[in-house]
MARBA-3410 file (N, C-alpha, C, O; in Angstrom, 1 decimal):
101
60.7,117.4,109.8,61.7,117.6,108.8,61.9,116.3,108.0,61.9,115.2,108.6 ~ 61.9,116.4,106.7,62.0,115.2,105.8,63.5,114.8,105.7,64.4,115.7,105.9 ~ 63.8,113.6,105.3,65.2,113.2,105.0,65.8,114.1,104.0,67.0,114.4,104.1 ~ 65.1,114.6,103.0,65.6,115.4,102.0,66.1,116.8,102.6,67.2,117.3,102.3 ~ 65.3,117.3,103.5,65.7,118.5,104.2,66.9,118.3,105.1,67.8,119.2,105.2
66.9,117.2,105.8,68.1,116.9,106.6,69.4,116.8,105.8,70.4,117.4,106.2 ~ 69.3,116.2,104.6,70.5,116.1,103.8,71.0,117.4,103.2,72.2,117.5,102.9 ~ 70.1,118.4,103.0,70.5,119.6,102.4,71.6,120.3,103.3,72.5,120.9,102.8 ~ 71.5,120.2,104.6,72.5,120.8,105.5,73.9,120.2,105.2,74.9,120.9,105.2 ~ 73.9,118.9,105.1,75.2,118.2,104.8,75.7,118.6,103.4,76.9,118.8,103.2
74.8,118.6,102.4,75.2,119.0,101.1,75.9,120.4,101.1,76.9,120.6,100.5 ~ 75.3,121.3,101.8,75.8,122.7,101.9,77.2,122.7,102.6,78.1,123.4,102.2 ~ 77.3,121.9,103.7,78.5,121.8,104.4,79.7,121.3,103.5,80.8,121.8,103.5 ~ 79.4,120.2,102.8,80.4,119.6,102.0,80.7,120.4,100.7,81.8,120.3,100.2 ~ 79.7,121.2,100.2,80.0,122.0,99.1,80.8,123.2,99.4,81.4,123.8,98.5
80.8,123.6,100.6,81.6,124.8,101.1,83.0,124.5,101.2,83.5,123.3,101.0 ~ 83.8,125.5,101.6,85.2,125.3,101.7,85.5,124.7,103.1,85.3,125.4,104.1 ~ 85.9,123.5,103.2,86.3,122.8,104.5,87.7,123.1,104.7,88.6,122.4,104.0 ~ 88.1,123.9,105.6,89.5,124.3,105.8,90.1,123.4,106.8,89.8,123.4,108.0 ~ 91.2,122.7,106.4,92.0,121.9,107.2,93.4,122.4,107.2,94.3,121.9,107.9
93.6,123.5,106.5,94.9,124.0,106.4,95.1,124.7,105.0,94.4,124.2,104.1 ~ 96.0,125.6,104.9,96.2,126.2,103.6,97.4,125.5,102.9,98.2,124.9,103.6 ~ 97.4,125.6,101.6,98.6,125.1,100.9,99.8,125.7,101.5,99.8,126.9,101.8 ~ 100.9,125.0,101.6,102.1,125.4,102.2,103.1,125.7,101.1,103.4,124.8,100.3 ~ 103.7,126.9,101.0,104.7,127.3,100.1,106.1,127.2,100.7,106.3,127.8,101.7
106.9,126.4,100.1,108.3,126.2,100.6,109.2,126.5,99.4,109.2,125.7,98.4 ~ 109.9,127.6,99.4,110.7,128.0,98.3,109.8,128.2,97.1,108.8,128.9,97.2 ~ 110.1,127.5,96.0,109.2,127.6,94.8,108.2,126.5,94.7,107.6,126.4,93.6 ~ 108.0,125.7,95.7,107.1,124.6,95.7,105.9,124.8,96.6,106.1,125.3,97.7 ~ 104.8,124.5,96.1,103.5,124.5,96.9,103.1,123.1,97.2,103.0,122.3,96.3
102.8,122.9,98.5,102.4,121.6,99.0,100.9,121.7,99.3,100.5,122.5,100.1 ~ 100.1,120.8,98.7,98.6,120.8,98.9,98.2,119.5,99.5,98.4,118.5,98.9 ~ 97.6,119.5,100.7,97.1,118.3,101.3,95.8,117.8,100.6,94.9,118.7,100.2 ~ 95.6,116.5,100.4,94.4,116.0,99.8,93.8,115.0,100.9,94.5,114.2,101.5 ~ 92.5,115.2,101.2,91.8,114.4,102.2,90.6,113.7,101.6,90.1,114.1,100.6
90.2,112.7,102.3,89.0,112.0,102.0,88.0,112.3,103.1,88.3,112.2,104.3 ~ 86.8,112.7,102.7,85.8,113.0,103.7,84.6,112.0,103.6,84.1,111.9,102.5 ~ 84.3,111.4,104.7,83.2,110.5,104.8,82.2,111.0,105.8,82.6,111.3,106.9 ~ 80.9,111.0,105.5,79.9,111.5,106.4,78.8,110.5,106.5,78.4,109.8,105.6 ~ 78.3,110.4,107.7,77.1,109.5,107.9,76.2,110.0,109.0,76.7,110.7,110.0
75.0,109.8,108.9,74.0,110.3,109.9,72.8,109.4,109.8,72.5,108.7,108.8 ~ 72.0,109.5,110.8,70.7,108.8,110.9,69.8,109.4,112.0,70.3,110.1,112.8 ~ 68.6,109.0,111.9,67.7,109.5,113.0,66.7,108.4,113.3,66.4,107.5,112.5 ~ 66.2,108.4,114.5,65.3,107.4,115.0,64.0,108.1,115.2,63.8,108.9,116.2 ~ 63.0,107.8,114.4,61.7,108.5,114.4,60.9,108.1,115.7,60.2,109.0,116.2
61.1,106.9,116.2,60.3,106.6,117.4,60.8,107.2,118.7,60.1,107.3,119.6 ~ 62.1,107.7,118.7,62.6,108.3,119.9,63.0,109.8,119.7,63.5,110.4,120.6 ~ 62.8,110.3,118.5,63.1,111.7,118.1,64.6,111.9,118.4,65.0,113.0,118.8 ~ 65.4,110.9,118.2,66.9,111.1,118.4,67.6,110.8,117.1,67.0,110.4,116.1 ~ 68.9,111.0,117.1,69.7,110.7,115.9,71.1,110.9,116.2,71.5,111.3,117.4
71.9,110.8,115.2,73.4,111.0,115.4,74.1,111.1,114.0,73.5,110.8,113.0 ~ 75.3,111.4,114.1,76.1,111.5,112.9,77.5,111.6,113.2,77.9,111.8,114.3 ~ 78.3,111.6,112.1,79.7,111.7,112.3,80.4,111.9,111.0,79.9,111.7,109.9 ~ 81.7,112.4,111.1,82.5,112.6,109.9,83.8,111.9,110.2,84.3,111.7,111.3 ~ 84.4,111.4,109.1,85.7,110.8,109.1,86.6,111.5,108.1,86.2,111.5,106.9
87.7,112.1,108.5,88.7,112.7,107.6,90.0,112.0,107.6,90.6,111.7,108.7 ~ 90.4,111.6,106.4,91.6,110.8,106.3,92.6,111.5,105.3,92.1,111.9,104.2 ~ 93.8,111.7,105.7,94.8,112.3,104.8,95.1,111.2,103.7,95.4,110.1,104.0 ~ 95.0,111.6,102.5,95.2,110.6,101.4,96.5,110.8,100.6,97.2,109.9,100.3 ~ 96.8,112.1,100.4,98.0,112.4,99.5,98.4,113.8,99.8,97.7,114.6,100.4
99.6,114.1,99.3,100.1,115.5,99.2,100.5,115.7,97.8,101.3,114.9,97.2 ~ 100.1,116.9,97.2,100.4,117.2,95.9,101.5,118.3,96.0,101.3,119.3,96.7 ~ 102.6,118.1,95.3,103.7,119.1,95.3,103.8,119.7,93.9,103.9,119.0,92.9 ~ 103.6,121.0,93.8,103.6,121.8,92.6,104.8,122.6,92.6,105.0,123.5,93.4 ~ 105.7,122.4,91.5,106.9,123.2,91.4,107.0,123.6,89.9,107.3,122.8,89.1
106.7,124.9,89.6,106.7,125.4,88.3,105.7,124.6,87.4,104.5,124.6,87.8 ~ 106.1,124.0,86.4,105.3,123.2,85.5,105.2,121.7,85.9,104.4,121.0,85.4 ~ 105.9,121.4,87.0,105.9,120.0,87.4,105.0,119.8,88.6,104.9,120.6,89.5 ~ 104.3,118.7,88.6,103.4,118.3,89.6,103.6,116.8,90.0,103.6,116.0,89.2 ~ 103.8,116.6,91.3,104.0,115.2,91.8,103.0,115.0,92.9,102.6,115.8,93.7
102.4,113.7,92.9,101.5,113.3,93.9,102.1,112.3,94.8,102.6,111.2,94.3 ~ 102.1,112.5,96.1,102.7,111.5,97.0,101.5,110.9,97.8,100.9,111.6,98.7 ~ 101.3,109.7,97.5,100.2,108.9,98.3,100.6,108.7,99.7,101.8,108.3,99.9 ~ 99.7,108.9,100.6,100.0,108.6,102.0,99.5,107.2,102.4,99.5,106.8,103.6 ~ 98.9,106.5,101.4,98.3,105.2,101.6,99.3,104.0,101.5,99.0,102.9,102.0
100.3,104.2,100.7,101.2,103.1,100.5,102.5,103.2,101.4,102.9,104.3,101.8 ~ 103.1,102.1,101.7,104.2,102.0,102.6,105.4,102.7,102.0,105.7,102.6,100.8 ~ 106.2,103.4,102.8,107.4,104.1,102.3,107.2,105.5,101.8,108.1,106.2,101.6 ~ 105.9,105.9,101.7,105.7,107.2,101.1,106.1,108.3,102.1,106.6,109.4,101.6 ~ 105.9,108.1,103.3,106.2,109.2,104.3,107.7,109.4,104.3,108.1,110.6,104.3
108.5,108.4,104.2,109.9,108.5,104.1,110.3,109.3,102.8,111.2,110.1,102.8 ~ 109.7,108.9,101.7,109.9,109.5,100.4,109.6,111.0,100.5,110.4,111.8,100.0 ~ 108.4,111.3,101.0,108.0,112.7,101.1,109.0,113.5,102.1,109.3,114.6,101.8 ~ 109.4,112.9,103.1,110.3,113.5,104.1,111.6,113.9,103.4,112.2,114.9,103.6 ~ 112.1,113.0,102.5,113.3,113.3,101.8,113.1,114.5,100.8,114.0,115.3,100.8
112.0,114.5,100.2,111.7,115.7,99.3,111.6,117.0,100.1,112.2,118.0,99.7 ~ 110.9,116.9,101.2,110.8,118.1,102.1,112.2,118.6,102.6,112.4,119.8,102.6 ~ 113.1,117.6,102.9,114.4,118.0,103.4,115.1,118.8,102.3,115.8,119.8,102.5 ~ 115.0,118.3,101.0,115.6,119.0,99.9,115.1,120.4,99.7,115.8,121.3,99.5 ~ 113.7,120.5,99.8,113.1,121.8,99.6,113.5,122.8,100.7,113.8,123.9,100.5
113.6,122.3,102.0,113.9,123.2,103.1,115.4,123.6,103.0,115.7,124.7,103.3 ~ 116.3,122.7,102.6,117.7,123.0,102.4,117.9,124.0,101.3,118.8,124.8,101.3 ~ 117.0,124.0,100.3,117.1,124.9,99.2,117.0,126.4,99.6,117.9,127.2,99.2 ~ 116.0,126.7,100.4,115.9,128.1,100.9,115.0,128.1,102.1,113.8,128.3,102.1 ~ 115.7,127.9,103.3,115.0,127.9,104.6,114.3,129.2,104.9,113.4,129.2,105.7
114.8,130.3,104.4,114.2,131.6,104.7,112.8,131.8,104.2,112.1,132.6,104.8 ~ 112.4,131.0,103.2,111.1,131.2,102.7,110.0,130.3,103.3,108.9,130.3,102.9 ~ 110.4,129.5,104.3,109.4,128.7,105.0,108.5,129.6,105.9,109.1,130.3,106.7 ~ 107.2,129.5,105.7,106.4,130.4,106.5,106.4,130.0,108.0,106.5,128.8,108.3 ~ 106.3,131.0,108.9,106.3,130.7,110.3,104.9,130.3,110.7,103.9,131.0,110.3
104.8,129.3,111.5,103.5,128.8,112.0,103.1,129.5,113.3,102.0,129.2,113.8
END
């Protein structure tokens, strides 16, 4: 198998829908997780072995409410507290609309 053939499998995997969760609707707001995907692989021709791995990092959450869109970065300090405050407001608005997990 050539390196080009090896990489086609990864291209197909990354081009498909990688499901880590569905967007969450809370009241009139939709929360969409944003992730960073890193993949690496290699093979050793002299031993017919190889390996690979993926790294998935949460990067941000996008909150969509009507015509308004806000992006909350999970990379900077204080963002989790900021997002928690927003979620508290959304949940207090209409707790009955929170989907059951």
